[in-house]
N, C-alpha and C positions, 0 to 999 in steps of 0.2 A: 504494500500500500504506500503510495506516495505521501509525502508530508503535505502536498498541496491539496490532496483529497481527504484530509483527515476529518473534515467537518461536512463532507458531501453526504447527501442522503443516500440510502441504499438504492441500488439500481432499479429495484422493483417500484420504488416510489417515484423515480424520475420518469418512468414511462407512463404517460398519461393514457388512461383508458379512453378510447374514443367514446365520447358522450353521444349516445344515439339520439338523433333528432326525434321529437315526438311525431308520431304518425297517427293518422285517422284509423281507428280500428276497422278491420275487415268486415266485421258484422254490421257496423253502421253503414259502410259503403254498400254492402249487398242489400240491406234493407232499404236504403235510399234509392238505389237503382231499381229495385223491384217496384217501389212505390211510383216512381216516375213512369216506368214501363206500364204499370197497371192503369195509370191515369191516361197515358197516351193511347193505349189500346182500348180503353173504355170510351174515350172520345171518338175514336174511329169506328168503334163497334156500335155506334148509335146511342151513345150516352148523352147526358145533358150537355148543352152548349157545344154542339158539334159544328157550329158555324165558324166564321173567321175569328171571332173573339175567343172561342175555345182553343183554336189553333195557336193564336198569339199567346194565350195563357200557358199552354203546354210548352211553347217555345221558351218563354221566360222562365218557367219552372225548370226545364231541362238545362238551360244555360246557367241558372243560379245553382243548380245541383252540381253541375260540372265544375264551376268555379269554386264552389264550396269544397269539393273533394280535392281541388288544387291548393286549398289553404287560404282562400280569400275571406276575410272577416266581413266586408260589406256584402258579398254575395250570400254569406250565411245568414245575415240579417234579412235580406230579401227573401231567401228561401224559407226562413222561419216565419216571416209574415205571410207568405203565400200558403204555407201549410196550415197556419192558424186560421186564415180565411176559409180554406178548404174544409177544415174541421168544423168550423161554425156553420158553414153552409150544409154540410152533410149531416150535422146533428139535427138541424131543422128538418131536413128531409127524412131522417130516421124517425123522428117523433111523429111525423105524418104517416110514415109507413107502418108504425106500430099498430095503428087502428085497422089497417086493411090486411097487412101481411107481417105478423110479428117476427117470423124467422128472418125475413129480409131486413127488418128494422134492427134486429140484434146483430146481424152481419155488418150493417153500416155502422152501428155503435162500436163494434170490434175494430173496424177500419179507422174510426175516429180515435180510438185508444192507441192504435198503431201510429197514426200521424202525430198525436200529442206526445207519445213517447219519443219520437224522432225530434220534435221541437224542443222538448225539455233536455234531451241529451245534447242537442246542438247549442242551446243557450247556456246550460248550467254545468255541463260536464267539465271537470278539470282537464281531462285529456284534450278536449276540443279547444279549450282556452289556451292550453300550452301550444297546440298546433298553430293557432292564430297568432299568438305572441311571437313564435318563431318565424312565421311568415312575415309578420309586420316588421320584425327586426331586420330580416333579410331585405325586405323592400326598402326600408329607410336607410340601410347601410350602403345601398347601391350594388349589392352583390346578390 
């Protein structure tokens, strides 16, 4: 051992373990993609709002989902807002369905719970917040 290295830390402490960047969980990605696909296929399958407004809505939803999965915080806020509006609209639809077709009403309520779960995870999950902080830091650092 050299005298110049007498106070050096052990070699195992010198090697920095690569800090893994926070990533969006695969489960969230799959659930979000499935929801967007269900909405798009439902729209083209004769669902409510199949006109130009529905196509624009699906386009904005798909773009917001894509940008959210890329780590964009503003896109995640847009996506959360769209999912919240979709949940409120389908909850009203589910309440009216309960009178005529209870099974369909409960299915729509289950879909509402699914969407609300995504919204709560998007807004309040520490993992998602870490992903957005990392993306914001990268954006503002220029790299």
